[in-house]
Predicted model as a PDB file, atoms N, CA, C, CB and O in Angstrom, pLDDT in the B-factor column:
MODEL        1                                                                  
ATOM      1  N   UNK A   1       0.839  -1.180   0.000  1.00 76.00           N  
ATOM      2  CA  UNK A   1       0.000   0.000   0.000  1.00 76.00           C  
ATOM      3  C   UNK A   1       0.890   1.252   0.000  1.00 76.00           C  
ATOM      4  CB  UNK A   1      -0.958  -0.006   1.224  1.00 76.00           C  
ATOM      5  O   UNK A   1       1.807   1.374   0.813  1.00 76.00           O  
ATOM      6  N   UNK A   2       0.612   2.154  -0.902  1.00 89.00           N  
ATOM      7  CA  UNK A   2       1.398   3.372  -1.019  1.00 89.00           C  
ATOM      8  C   UNK A   2       1.011   4.366   0.074  1.00 89.00           C  
ATOM      9  CB  UNK A   2       1.210   4.001  -2.406  1.00 89.00           C  
ATOM     10  O   UNK A   2      -0.162   4.517   0.415  1.00 89.00           O  
ATOM     11  N   UNK A   3       2.009   5.028   0.603  1.00 95.00           N  
ATOM     12  CA  UNK A   3       1.813   6.042   1.634  1.00 95.00           C  
ATOM     13  C   UNK A   3       2.105   7.398   1.005  1.00 95.00           C  
ATOM     14  CB  UNK A   3       2.730   5.781   2.887  1.00 95.00           C  
ATOM     15  O   UNK A   3       3.105   7.557   0.305  1.00 95.00           O  
ATOM     16  N   UNK A   4       1.244   8.368   1.249  1.00 95.00           N  
ATOM     17  CA  UNK A   4       1.448   9.721   0.725  1.00 95.00           C  
ATOM     18  C   UNK A   4       1.759  10.670   1.876  1.00 95.00           C  
ATOM     19  CB  UNK A   4       0.196  10.208  -0.063  1.00 95.00           C  
ATOM     20  O   UNK A   4       1.700  10.289   3.045  1.00 95.00           O  
ATOM     21  N   UNK A   5       2.084  11.884   1.535  1.00 95.00           N  
ATOM     22  CA  UNK A   5       2.357  12.902   2.554  1.00 95.00           C  
ATOM     23  C   UNK A   5       1.099  13.168   3.379  1.00 95.00           C  
ATOM     24  CB  UNK A   5       2.860  14.213   1.899  1.00 95.00           C  
ATOM     25  O   UNK A   5      -0.018  13.083   2.870  1.00 95.00           O  
ATOM     26  N   UNK A   6       1.293  13.486   4.638  1.00 95.00           N  
ATOM     27  CA  UNK A   6       0.150  13.835   5.470  1.00 95.00           C  
ATOM     28  C   UNK A   6      -0.361  15.215   5.058  1.00 95.00           C  
ATOM     29  CB  UNK A   6       0.529  13.809   6.981  1.00 95.00           C  
ATOM     30  O   UNK A   6       0.329  15.959   4.361  1.00 95.00           O  
ATOM     31  N   UNK A   7      -1.544  15.540   5.485  1.00 96.00           N  
ATOM     32  CA  UNK A   7      -2.130  16.842   5.173  1.00 96.00           C  
ATOM     33  C   UNK A   7      -1.242  17.959   5.718  1.00 96.00           C  
ATOM     34  CB  UNK A   7      -3.559  16.953   5.758  1.00 96.00           C  
ATOM     35  O   UNK A   7      -1.012  18.963   5.043  1.00 96.00           O  
ATOM     36  N   UNK A   8      -0.753  17.781   6.922  1.00 97.00           N  
ATOM     37  CA  UNK A   8       0.103  18.792   7.550  1.00 97.00           C  
ATOM     38  C   UNK A   8       1.417  18.944   6.797  1.00 97.00           C  
ATOM     39  CB  UNK A   8       0.378  18.427   9.011  1.00 97.00           C  
ATOM     40  O   UNK A   8       1.871  20.064   6.565  1.00 97.00           O  
ATOM     41  N   UNK A   9       2.030  17.831   6.414  1.00 97.00           N  
ATOM     42  CA  UNK A   9       3.279  17.887   5.645  1.00 97.00           C  
ATOM     43  C   UNK A   9       3.047  18.567   4.305  1.00 97.00           C  
ATOM     44  CB  UNK A   9       3.852  16.473   5.431  1.00 97.00           C  
ATOM     45  O   UNK A   9       3.846  19.401   3.880  1.00 97.00           O  
ATOM     46  N   UNK A  10       1.956  18.209   3.640  1.00 96.00           N  
ATOM     47  CA  UNK A  10       1.647  18.794   2.340  1.00 96.00           C  
ATOM     48  C   UNK A  10       1.425  20.302   2.462  1.00 96.00           C  
ATOM     49  CB  UNK A  10       0.408  18.122   1.732  1.00 96.00           C  
ATOM     50  O   UNK A  10       1.912  21.066   1.629  1.00 96.00           O  
ATOM     51  N   UNK A  11       0.702  20.732   3.483  1.00 97.00           N  
ATOM     52  CA  UNK A  11       0.444  22.151   3.690  1.00 97.00           C  
ATOM     53  C   UNK A  11       1.742  22.921   3.915  1.00 97.00           C  
ATOM     54  CB  UNK A  11      -0.497  22.350   4.874  1.00 97.00           C  
ATOM     55  O   UNK A  11       1.926  24.011   3.373  1.00 97.00           O  
ATOM     56  N   UNK A  12       2.629  22.355   4.706  1.00 97.00           N  
ATOM     57  CA  UNK A  12       3.913  23.021   4.974  1.00 97.00           C  
ATOM     58  C   UNK A  12       4.724  23.153   3.692  1.00 97.00           C  
ATOM     59  CB  UNK A  12       4.722  22.240   6.035  1.00 97.00           C  
ATOM     60  O   UNK A  12       5.320  24.201   3.445  1.00 97.00           O  
ATOM     61  N   UNK A  13       4.754  22.116   2.883  1.00 97.00           N  
ATOM     62  CA  UNK A  13       5.503  22.178   1.625  1.00 97.00           C  
ATOM     63  C   UNK A  13       4.882  23.187   0.666  1.00 97.00           C  
ATOM     64  CB  UNK A  13       5.559  20.795   0.966  1.00 97.00           C  
ATOM     65  O   UNK A  13       5.600  23.878  -0.057  1.00 97.00           O  
ATOM     66  N   UNK A  14       3.568  23.276   0.655  1.00 96.00           N  
ATOM     67  CA  UNK A  14       2.895  24.288  -0.174  1.00 96.00           C  
ATOM     68  C   UNK A  14       3.288  25.682   0.284  1.00 96.00           C  
ATOM     69  CB  UNK A  14       1.358  24.118  -0.114  1.00 96.00           C  
ATOM     70  O   UNK A  14       3.555  26.559  -0.538  1.00 96.00           O  
ATOM     71  N   UNK A  15       3.323  25.888   1.593  1.00 96.00           N  
ATOM     72  CA  UNK A  15       3.722  27.191   2.144  1.00 96.00           C  
ATOM     73  C   UNK A  15       5.145  27.559   1.741  1.00 96.00           C  
ATOM     74  CB  UNK A  15       3.605  27.180   3.670  1.00 96.00           C  
ATOM     75  O   UNK A  15       5.475  28.739   1.620  1.00 96.00           O  
ATOM     76  N   UNK A  16       5.978  26.559   1.535  1.00 96.00           N  
ATOM     77  CA  UNK A  16       7.371  26.789   1.141  1.00 96.00           C  
ATOM     78  C   UNK A  16       7.554  26.803  -0.374  1.00 96.00           C  
ATOM     79  CB  UNK A  16       8.263  25.723   1.749  1.00 96.00           C  
ATOM     80  O   UNK A  16       8.685  26.800  -0.860  1.00 96.00           O  
ATOM     81  N   UNK A  17       6.456  26.818  -1.120  1.00 95.00           N  
ATOM     82  CA  UNK A  17       6.466  26.860  -2.587  1.00 95.00           C  
ATOM     83  C   UNK A  17       7.136  25.644  -3.215  1.00 95.00           C  
ATOM     84  CB  UNK A  17       7.165  28.111  -3.058  1.00 95.00           C  
ATOM     85  O   UNK A  17       7.938  25.772  -4.140  1.00 95.00           O  
ATOM     86  N   UNK A  18       6.803  24.481  -2.710  1.00 96.00           N  
ATOM     87  CA  UNK A  18       7.353  23.242  -3.262  1.00 96.00           C  
ATOM     88  C   UNK A  18       6.753  22.987  -4.641  1.00 96.00           C  
ATOM     89  CB  UNK A  18       7.076  22.041  -2.314  1.00 96.00           C  
ATOM     90  O   UNK A  18       5.586  23.299  -4.876  1.00 96.00           O  
ATOM     91  N   UNK A  19       7.540  22.425  -5.550  1.00 94.00           N  
ATOM     92  CA  UNK A  19       7.006  22.070  -6.867  1.00 94.00           C  
ATOM     93  C   UNK A  19       5.912  21.008  -6.745  1.00 94.00           C  
ATOM     94  CB  UNK A  19       8.134  21.565  -7.785  1.00 94.00           C  
ATOM     95  O   UNK A  19       5.899  20.224  -5.796  1.00 94.00           O  
ATOM     96  N   UNK A  20       5.020  20.992  -7.689  1.00 93.00           N  
ATOM     97  CA  UNK A  20       3.880  20.077  -7.673  1.00 93.00           C  
ATOM     98  C   UNK A  20       4.297  18.612  -7.633  1.00 93.00           C  
ATOM     99  CB  UNK A  20       3.015  20.319  -8.881  1.00 93.00           C  
ATOM    100  O   UNK A  20       3.629  17.799  -6.994  1.00 93.00           O  
ATOM    101  N   UNK A  21       5.396  18.263  -8.308  1.00 93.00           N  
ATOM    102  CA  UNK A  21       5.811  16.856  -8.347  1.00 93.00           C  
ATOM    103  C   UNK A  21       6.209  16.334  -6.965  1.00 93.00           C  
ATOM    104  CB  UNK A  21       6.978  16.682  -9.316  1.00 93.00           C  
ATOM    105  O   UNK A  21       6.066  15.142  -6.695  1.00 93.00           O  
ATOM    106  N   UNK A  22       6.694  17.192  -6.105  1.00 93.00           N  
ATOM    107  CA  UNK A  22       7.046  16.781  -4.741  1.00 93.00           C  
ATOM    108  C   UNK A  22       5.786  16.439  -3.948  1.00 93.00           C  
ATOM    109  CB  UNK A  22       7.845  17.896  -4.022  1.00 93.00           C  
ATOM    110  O   UNK A  22       5.788  15.513  -3.137  1.00 93.00           O  
ATOM    111  N   UNK A  23       4.720  17.183  -4.184  1.00 92.00           N  
ATOM    112  CA  UNK A  23       3.483  16.970  -3.437  1.00 92.00           C  
ATOM    113  C   UNK A  23       2.776  15.676  -3.825  1.00 92.00           C  
ATOM    114  CB  UNK A  23       2.550  18.137  -3.648  1.00 92.00           C  
ATOM    115  O   UNK A  23       1.976  15.150  -3.052  1.00 92.00           O  
ATOM    116  N   UNK A  24       3.064  15.164  -5.008  1.00 92.00           N  
ATOM    117  CA  UNK A  24       2.388  13.962  -5.506  1.00 92.00           C  
ATOM    118  C   UNK A  24       3.161  12.676  -5.253  1.00 92.00           C  
ATOM    119  CB  UNK A  24       2.137  14.100  -6.974  1.00 92.00           C  
ATOM    120  O   UNK A  24       2.760  11.622  -5.747  1.00 92.00           O  
ATOM    121  N   UNK A  25       4.232  12.727  -4.515  1.00 93.00           N  
ATOM    122  CA  UNK A  25       5.054  11.540  -4.275  1.00 93.00           C  
ATOM    123  C   UNK A  25       4.321  10.523  -3.408  1.00 93.00           C  
ATOM    124  CB  UNK A  25       6.375  11.934  -3.612  1.00 93.00           C  
ATOM    125  O   UNK A  25       3.494  10.872  -2.567  1.00 93.00           O  
ATOM    126  N   UNK A  26       4.651   9.255  -3.641  1.00 93.00           N  
ATOM    127  CA  UNK A  26       4.140   8.191  -2.776  1.00 93.00           C  
ATOM    128  C   UNK A  26       5.325   7.350  -2.314  1.00 93.00           C  
ATOM    129  CB  UNK A  26       3.071   7.308  -3.520  1.00 93.00           C  
ATOM    130  O   UNK A  26       6.364   7.311  -2.973  1.00 93.00           O  
ATOM    131  N   UNK A  27       5.161   6.681  -1.184  1.00 95.00           N  
ATOM    132  CA  UNK A  27       6.263   5.985  -0.529  1.00 95.00           C  
ATOM    133  C   UNK A  27       5.815   4.595  -0.103  1.00 95.00           C  
ATOM    134  CB  UNK A  27       6.775   6.786   0.687  1.00 95.00           C  
ATOM    135  O   UNK A  27       4.620   4.312  -0.012  1.00 95.00           O  
ATOM    136  N   UNK A  28       6.790   3.737   0.154  1.00 95.00           N  
ATOM    137  CA  UNK A  28       6.494   2.371   0.578  1.00 95.00           C  
ATOM    138  C   UNK A  28       6.032   2.298   2.026  1.00 95.00           C  
ATOM    139  CB  UNK A  28       7.709   1.499   0.390  1.00 95.00           C  
ATOM    140  O   UNK A  28       5.232   1.436   2.389  1.00 95.00           O  
ATOM    141  N   UNK A  29       6.548   3.216   2.857  1.00 95.00           N  
ATOM    142  CA  UNK A  29       6.156   3.206   4.273  1.00 95.00           C  
ATOM    143  C   UNK A  29       6.267   4.609   4.852  1.00 95.00           C  
ATOM    144  CB  UNK A  29       7.035   2.218   5.083  1.00 95.00           C  
ATOM    145  O   UNK A  29       6.782   5.524   4.210  1.00 95.00           O  
ATOM    146  N   UNK A  30       5.781   4.759   6.060  1.00 94.00           N  
ATOM    147  CA  UNK A  30       5.753   6.092   6.676  1.00 94.00           C  
ATOM    148  C   UNK A  30       7.151   6.593   7.030  1.00 94.00           C  
ATOM    149  CB  UNK A  30       4.885   6.072   7.927  1.00 94.00           C  
ATOM    150  O   UNK A  30       7.372   7.803   7.063  1.00 94.00           O  
ATOM    151  N   UNK A  31       8.086   5.705   7.292  1.00 96.00           N  
ATOM    152  CA  UNK A  31       9.458   6.120   7.600  1.00 96.00           C  
ATOM    153  C   UNK A  31      10.102   6.783   6.385  1.00 96.00           C  
ATOM    154  CB  UNK A  31      10.303   4.909   8.058  1.00 96.00           C  
ATOM    155  O   UNK A  31      10.755   7.817   6.520  1.00 96.00           O  
ATOM    156  N   UNK A  32       9.926   6.202   5.207  1.00 96.00           N  
ATOM    157  CA  UNK A  32      10.448   6.806   3.979  1.00 96.00           C  
ATOM    158  C   UNK A  32       9.800   8.162   3.736  1.00 96.00           C  
ATOM    159  CB  UNK A  32      10.211   5.877   2.772  1.00 96.00           C  
ATOM    160  O   UNK A  32      10.471   9.124   3.361  1.00 96.00           O  
ATOM    161  N   UNK A  33       8.495   8.229   3.951  1.00 96.00           N  
ATOM    162  CA  UNK A  33       7.768   9.484   3.771  1.00 96.00           C  
ATOM    163  C   UNK A  33       8.311  10.562   4.692  1.00 96.00           C  
ATOM    164  CB  UNK A  33       6.274   9.282   4.024  1.00 96.00           C  
ATOM    165  O   UNK A  33       8.563  11.684   4.253  1.00 96.00           O  
ATOM    166  N   UNK A  34       8.495  10.234   5.968  1.00 97.00           N  
ATOM    167  CA  UNK A  34       8.963  11.217   6.944  1.00 97.00           C  
ATOM    168  C   UNK A  34      10.393  11.654   6.672  1.00 97.00           C  
ATOM    169  CB  UNK A  34       8.860  10.651   8.345  1.00 97.00           C  
ATOM    170  O   UNK A  34      10.724  12.827   6.843  1.00 97.00           O  
ATOM    171  N   UNK A  35      11.248  10.720   6.247  1.00 97.00           N  
ATOM    172  CA  UNK A  35      12.623  11.069   5.894  1.00 97.00           C  
ATOM    173  C   UNK A  35      12.647  12.002   4.693  1.00 97.00           C  
ATOM    174  CB  UNK A  35      13.443   9.806   5.601  1.00 97.00           C  
ATOM    175  O   UNK A  35      13.382  12.990   4.675  1.00 97.00           O  
ATOM    176  N   UNK A  36      11.831  11.678   3.683  1.00 97.00           N  
ATOM    177  CA  UNK A  36      11.734  12.515   2.486  1.00 97.00           C  
ATOM    178  C   UNK A  36      11.251  13.914   2.859  1.00 97.00           C  
ATOM    179  CB  UNK A  36      10.781  11.875   1.448  1.00 97.00           C  
ATOM    180  O   UNK A  36      11.804  14.914   2.402  1.00 97.00           O  
ATOM    181  N   UNK A  37      10.216  13.973   3.694  1.00 97.00           N  
ATOM    182  CA  UNK A  37       9.668  15.266   4.103  1.00 97.00           C  
ATOM    183  C   UNK A  37      10.706  16.113   4.831  1.00 97.00           C  
ATOM    184  CB  UNK A  37       8.450  15.062   4.993  1.00 97.00           C  
ATOM    185  O   UNK A  37      10.857  17.298   4.535  1.00 97.00           O  
ATOM    186  N   UNK A  38      11.414  15.520   5.772  1.00 98.00           N  
ATOM    187  CA  UNK A  38      12.426  16.266   6.529  1.00 98.00           C  
ATOM    188  C   UNK A  38      13.492  16.844   5.613  1.00 98.00           C  
ATOM    189  CB  UNK A  38      13.078  15.366   7.576  1.00 98.00           C  
ATOM    190  O   UNK A  38      13.909  17.992   5.770  1.00 98.00           O  
ATOM    191  N   UNK A  39      13.924  16.038   4.659  1.00 97.00           N  
ATOM    192  CA  UNK A  39      14.958  16.489   3.722  1.00 97.00           C  
ATOM    193  C   UNK A  39      14.449  17.629   2.845  1.00 97.00           C  
ATOM    194  CB  UNK A  39      15.428  15.323   2.843  1.00 97.00           C  
ATOM    195  O   UNK A  39      15.109  18.661   2.725  1.00 97.00           O  
ATOM    196  N   UNK A  40      13.285  17.451   2.236  1.00 97.00           N  
ATOM    197  CA  UNK A  40      12.739  18.472   1.331  1.00 97.00           C  
ATOM    198  C   UNK A  40      12.376  19.749   2.081  1.00 97.00           C  
ATOM    199  CB  UNK A  40      11.505  17.931   0.603  1.00 97.00           C  
ATOM    200  O   UNK A  40      12.602  20.850   1.579  1.00 97.00           O  
ATOM    201  N   UNK A  41      11.822  19.610   3.267  1.00 98.00           N  
ATOM    202  CA  UNK A  41      11.454  20.786   4.044  1.00 98.00           C  
ATOM    203  C   UNK A  41      12.695  21.605   4.389  1.00 98.00           C  
ATOM    204  CB  UNK A  41      10.708  20.375   5.326  1.00 98.00           C  
ATOM    205  O   UNK A  41      12.675  22.832   4.288  1.00 98.00           O  
ATOM    206  N   UNK A  42      13.764  20.941   4.791  1.00 98.00           N  
ATOM    207  CA  UNK A  42      15.014  21.636   5.114  1.00 98.00           C  
ATOM    208  C   UNK A  42      15.588  22.332   3.879  1.00 98.00           C  
ATOM    209  CB  UNK A  42      16.045  20.648   5.690  1.00 98.00           C  
ATOM    210  O   UNK A  42      16.064  23.463   3.971  1.00 98.00           O  
ATOM    211  N   UNK A  43      15.545  21.665   2.729  1.00 97.00           N  
ATOM    212  CA  UNK A  43      16.045  22.268   1.490  1.00 97.00           C  
ATOM    213  C   UNK A  43      15.244  23.506   1.117  1.00 97.00           C  
ATOM    214  CB  UNK A  43      15.998  21.254   0.345  1.00 97.00           C  
ATOM    215  O   UNK A  43      15.815  24.534   0.753  1.00 97.00           O  
ATOM    216  N   UNK A  44      13.931  23.411   1.207  1.00 97.00           N  
ATOM    217  CA  UNK A  44      13.081  24.540   0.847  1.00 97.00           C  
ATOM    218  C   UNK A  44      13.230  25.702   1.820  1.00 97.00           C  
ATOM    219  CB  UNK A  44      11.633  24.102   0.790  1.00 97.00           C  
ATOM    220  O   UNK A  44      13.215  26.859   1.400  1.00 97.00           O  
ATOM    221  N   UNK A  45      13.372  25.421   3.093  1.00 98.00           N  
ATOM    222  CA  UNK A  45      13.589  26.483   4.081  1.00 98.00           C  
ATOM    223  C   UNK A  45      14.900  27.196   3.775  1.00 98.00           C  
ATOM    224  CB  UNK A  45      13.605  25.906   5.529  1.00 98.00           C  
ATOM    225  O   UNK A  45      14.959  28.426   3.781  1.00 98.00           O  
ATOM    226  N   UNK A  46      15.947  26.428   3.509  1.00 98.00           N  
ATOM    227  CA  UNK A  46      17.250  27.021   3.189  1.00 98.00           C  
ATOM    228  C   UNK A  46      17.161  27.888   1.931  1.00 98.00           C  
ATOM    229  CB  UNK A  46      18.311  25.916   2.997  1.00 98.00           C  
ATOM    230  O   UNK A  46      17.682  29.003   1.900  1.00 98.00           O  
ATOM    231  N   UNK A  47      16.505  27.375   0.909  1.00 96.00           N  
ATOM    232  CA  UNK A  47      16.360  28.120  -0.347  1.00 96.00           C  
ATOM    233  C   UNK A  47      15.599  29.435  -0.129  1.00 96.00           C  
ATOM    234  CB  UNK A  47      15.633  27.258  -1.399  1.00 96.00           C  
ATOM    235  O   UNK A  47      15.997  30.481  -0.642  1.00 96.00           O  
ATOM    236  N   UNK A  48      14.509  29.372   0.632  1.00 95.00           N  
ATOM    237  CA  UNK A  48      13.730  30.584   0.889  1.00 95.00           C  
ATOM    238  C   UNK A  48      14.501  31.591   1.736  1.00 95.00           C  
ATOM    239  CB  UNK A  48      12.422  30.227   1.580  1.00 95.00           C  
ATOM    240  O   UNK A  48      14.386  32.797   1.517  1.00 95.00           O  
ATOM    241  N   UNK A  49      15.278  31.117   2.691  1.00 95.00           N  
ATOM    242  CA  UNK A  49      16.107  32.027   3.490  1.00 95.00           C  
ATOM    243  C   UNK A  49      17.153  32.711   2.624  1.00 95.00           C  
ATOM    244  CB  UNK A  49      16.791  31.268   4.635  1.00 95.00           C  
ATOM    245  O   UNK A  49      17.425  33.900   2.789  1.00 95.00           O  
ATOM    246  N   UNK A  50      17.743  31.950   1.693  1.00 94.00           N  
ATOM    247  CA  UNK A  50      18.728  32.536   0.786  1.00 94.00           C  
ATOM    248  C   UNK A  50      18.090  33.616  -0.076  1.00 94.00           C  
ATOM    249  CB  UNK A  50      19.356  31.453  -0.102  1.00 94.00           C  
ATOM    250  O   UNK A  50      18.695  34.663  -0.310  1.00 94.00           O  
ATOM    251  N   UNK A  51      16.879  33.371  -0.546  1.00 90.00           N  
ATOM    252  CA  UNK A  51      16.180  34.381  -1.349  1.00 90.00           C  
ATOM    253  C   UNK A  51      15.888  35.632  -0.527  1.00 90.00           C  
ATOM    254  CB  UNK A  51      14.871  33.806  -1.911  1.00 90.00           C  
ATOM    255  O   UNK A  51      16.020  36.747  -1.030  1.00 90.00           O  
ATOM    256  N   UNK A  52      15.497  35.456   0.723  1.00 88.00           N  
ATOM    257  CA  UNK A  52      15.242  36.610   1.585  1.00 88.00           C  
ATOM    258  C   UNK A  52      16.515  37.400   1.867  1.00 88.00           C  
ATOM    259  CB  UNK A  52      14.616  36.157   2.897  1.00 88.00           C  
ATOM    260  O   UNK A  52      16.510  38.630   1.842  1.00 88.00           O  
ATOM    261  N   UNK A  53      17.598  36.688   2.132  1.00 89.00           N  
ATOM    262  CA  UNK A  53      18.872  37.369   2.385  1.00 89.00           C  
ATOM    263  C   UNK A  53      19.338  38.132   1.149  1.00 89.00           C  
ATOM    264  CB  UNK A  53      19.945  36.358   2.815  1.00 89.00           C  
ATOM    265  O   UNK A  53      19.876  39.233   1.261  1.00 89.00           O  
ATOM    266  N   UNK A  54      19.135  37.551  -0.016  1.00 84.00           N  
ATOM    267  CA  UNK A  54      19.477  38.234  -1.264  1.00 84.00           C  
ATOM    268  C   UNK A  54      18.672  39.524  -1.392  1.00 84.00           C  
ATOM    269  CB  UNK A  54      19.220  37.314  -2.481  1.00 84.00           C  
ATOM    270  O   UNK A  54      19.207  40.567  -1.769  1.00 84.00           O  
ATOM    271  N   UNK A  55      17.408  39.442  -1.081  1.00 79.00           N  
ATOM    272  CA  UNK A  55      16.556  40.626  -1.146  1.00 79.00           C  
ATOM    273  C   UNK A  55      17.018  41.693  -0.158  1.00 79.00           C  
ATOM    274  CB  UNK A  55      15.100  40.248  -0.870  1.00 79.00           C  
ATOM    275  O   UNK A  55      17.074  42.874  -0.502  1.00 79.00           O  
ATOM    276  N   UNK A  56      17.342  41.294   1.041  1.00 80.00           N  
ATOM    277  CA  UNK A  56      17.750  42.249   2.071  1.00 80.00           C  
ATOM    278  C   UNK A  56      19.131  42.845   1.817  1.00 80.00           C  
ATOM    279  CB  UNK A  56      17.735  41.580   3.420  1.00 80.00           C  
ATOM    280  O   UNK A  56      19.345  44.037   2.038  1.00 80.00           O  
ATOM    281  N   UNK A  57      20.061  42.024   1.355  1.00 81.00           N  
ATOM    282  CA  UNK A  57      21.446  42.465   1.245  1.00 81.00           C  
ATOM    283  C   UNK A  57      21.800  43.077  -0.108  1.00 81.00           C  
ATOM    284  CB  UNK A  57      22.349  41.316   1.510  1.00 81.00           C  
ATOM    285  O   UNK A  57      22.664  43.952  -0.177  1.00 81.00           O  
ATOM    286  N   UNK A  58      21.164  42.645  -1.156  1.00 79.00           N  
ATOM    287  CA  UNK A  58      21.578  43.092  -2.489  1.00 79.00           C  
ATOM    288  C   UNK A  58      20.567  44.017  -3.140  1.00 79.00           C  
ATOM    289  CB  UNK A  58      21.810  41.903  -3.381  1.00 79.00           C  
ATOM    290  O   UNK A  58      20.910  45.122  -3.561  1.00 79.00           O  
ATOM    291  N   UNK A  59      19.346  43.579  -3.223  1.00 68.00           N  
ATOM    292  CA  UNK A  59      18.367  44.342  -3.993  1.00 68.00           C  
ATOM    293  C   UNK A  59      17.615  45.367  -3.158  1.00 68.00           C  
ATOM    294  CB  UNK A  59      17.385  43.408  -4.631  1.00 68.00           C  
ATOM    295  O   UNK A  59      17.277  46.439  -3.660  1.00 68.00           O  
ATOM    296  N   UNK A  60      17.354  45.066  -1.924  1.00 73.00           N  
ATOM    297  CA  UNK A  60      16.660  45.967  -1.002  1.00 73.00           C  
ATOM    298  C   UNK A  60      15.219  46.278  -1.392  1.00 73.00           C  
ATOM    299  CB  UNK A  60      17.416  47.242  -0.898  1.00 73.00           C  
ATOM    300  O   UNK A  60      14.514  46.949  -0.638  1.00 73.00           O  
ATOM    301  N   UNK A  61      14.772  45.811  -2.537  1.00 73.00           N  
ATOM    302  CA  UNK A  61      13.400  46.060  -2.969  1.00 73.00           C  
ATOM    303  C   UNK A  61      12.816  44.792  -3.566  1.00 73.00           C  
ATOM    304  CB  UNK A  61      13.343  47.219  -3.990  1.00 73.00           C  
ATOM    305  O   UNK A  61      13.519  44.056  -4.259  1.00 73.00           O  
ATOM    306  N   UNK A  62      11.571  44.531  -3.315  1.00 75.00           N  
ATOM    307  CA  UNK A  62      10.930  43.378  -3.952  1.00 75.00           C  
ATOM    308  C   UNK A  62      10.894  43.549  -5.474  1.00 75.00           C  
ATOM    309  CB  UNK A  62       9.500  43.186  -3.402  1.00 75.00           C  
ATOM    310  O   UNK A  62      10.850  44.668  -5.984  1.00 75.00           O  
ATOM    311  N   UNK A  63      10.914  42.450  -6.167  1.00 77.00           N  
ATOM    312  CA  UNK A  63      10.912  42.474  -7.623  1.00 77.00           C  
ATOM    313  C   UNK A  63       9.698  43.214  -8.164  1.00 77.00           C  
ATOM    314  CB  UNK A  63      10.946  41.058  -8.174  1.00 77.00           C  
ATOM    315  O   UNK A  63       9.804  43.915  -9.171  1.00 77.00           O  
ATOM    316  N   UNK A  64       8.556  43.072  -7.519  1.00 81.00           N  
ATOM    317  CA  UNK A  64       7.347  43.758  -7.992  1.00 81.00           C  
ATOM    318  C   UNK A  64       7.521  45.280  -7.957  1.00 81.00           C  
ATOM    319  CB  UNK A  64       6.131  43.347  -7.139  1.00 81.00           C  
ATOM    320  O   UNK A  64       7.026  45.983  -8.838  1.00 81.00           O  
ATOM    321  N   UNK A  65       8.222  45.787  -6.942  1.00 81.00           N  
ATOM    322  CA  UNK A  65       8.479  47.236  -6.871  1.00 81.00           C  
ATOM    323  C   UNK A  65       9.451  47.672  -7.962  1.00 81.00           C  
ATOM    324  CB  UNK A  65       9.038  47.620  -5.486  1.00 81.00           C  
ATOM    325  O   UNK A  65       9.292  48.748  -8.538  1.00 81.00           O  
ATOM    326  N   UNK A  66      10.444  46.855  -8.247  1.00 79.00           N  
ATOM    327  CA  UNK A  66      11.390  47.182  -9.316  1.00 79.00           C  
ATOM    328  C   UNK A  66      10.685  47.226 -10.666  1.00 79.00           C  
ATOM    329  CB  UNK A  66      12.540  46.161  -9.352  1.00 79.00           C  
ATOM    330  O   UNK A  66      10.940  48.126 -11.466  1.00 79.00           O  
ATOM    331  N   UNK A  67       9.818  46.283 -10.923  1.00 86.00           N  
ATOM    332  CA  UNK A  67       9.078  46.242 -12.192  1.00 86.00           C  
ATOM    333  C   UNK A  67       8.169  47.459 -12.302  1.00 86.00           C  
ATOM    334  CB  UNK A  67       8.247  44.936 -12.305  1.00 86.00           C  
ATOM    335  O   UNK A  67       8.068  48.078 -13.362  1.00 86.00           O  
ATOM    336  N   UNK A  68       7.513  47.792 -11.204  1.00 87.00           N  
ATOM    337  CA  UNK A  68       6.639  48.960 -11.195  1.00 87.00           C  
ATOM    338  C   UNK A  68       7.424  50.233 -11.522  1.00 87.00           C  
ATOM    339  CB  UNK A  68       5.949  49.096  -9.830  1.00 87.00           C  
ATOM    340  O   UNK A  68       6.949  51.069 -12.290  1.00 87.00           O  
ATOM    341  N   UNK A  69       8.597  50.383 -10.956  1.00 83.00           N  
ATOM    342  CA  UNK A  69       9.422  51.553 -11.231  1.00 83.00           C  
ATOM    343  C   UNK A  69       9.845  51.609 -12.696  1.00 83.00           C  
ATOM    344  CB  UNK A  69      10.652  51.550 -10.334  1.00 83.00           C  
ATOM    345  O   UNK A  69       9.877  52.685 -13.294  1.00 83.00           O  
ATOM    346  N   UNK A  70      10.163  50.480 -13.261  1.00 88.00           N  
ATOM    347  CA  UNK A  70      10.561  50.441 -14.681  1.00 88.00           C  
ATOM    348  C   UNK A  70       9.406  50.788 -15.594  1.00 88.00           C  
ATOM    349  CB  UNK A  70      11.103  49.063 -15.047  1.00 88.00           C  
ATOM    350  O   UNK A  70       9.602  51.409 -16.639  1.00 88.00           O  
ATOM    351  N   UNK A  71       8.198  50.392 -15.210  1.00 89.00           N  
ATOM    352  CA  UNK A  71       7.020  50.690 -16.038  1.00 89.00           C  
ATOM    353  C   UNK A  71       6.689  52.177 -16.021  1.00 89.00           C  
ATOM    354  CB  UNK A  71       5.810  49.884 -15.555  1.00 89.00           C  
ATOM    355  O   UNK A  71       6.194  52.718 -17.010  1.00 89.00           O  
ATOM    356  N   UNK A  72       6.959  52.831 -14.906  1.00 87.00           N  
ATOM    357  CA  UNK A  72       6.632  54.244 -14.759  1.00 87.00           C  
ATOM    358  C   UNK A  72       7.582  55.109 -15.601  1.00 87.00           C  
ATOM    359  CB  UNK A  72       6.699  54.658 -13.271  1.00 87.00           C  
ATOM    360  O   UNK A  72       7.160  56.099 -16.198  1.00 87.00           O  
ATOM    361  N   UNK A  73       8.865  54.728 -15.645  1.00 72.00           N  
ATOM    362  CA  UNK A  73       9.831  55.552 -16.374  1.00 72.00           C  
ATOM    363  C   UNK A  73       9.913  55.204 -17.820  1.00 72.00           C  
ATOM    364  CB  UNK A  73      11.178  55.428 -15.771  1.00 72.00           C  
ATOM    365  O   UNK A  73      10.685  55.814 -18.560  1.00 72.00           O  
TER     366      UNK A  73                                                      
ENDMDL                                                                          
END                                                                             
């Protein structure tokens, strides 16, 4: 019997902007599922933190604000 991500795990991955293919994975048992979730969640958290740090340290403005400024000029 295939095991899928729990509702809570799926919601957390959605919040972290996980790709759709990650959300549709199935596993042989709950241990594999939980190991997979821990790994992917950590990767996505790290990736999102890097994006935030890039915004704070380099660009200082959200991309939407930059696009808006370019459209005005």
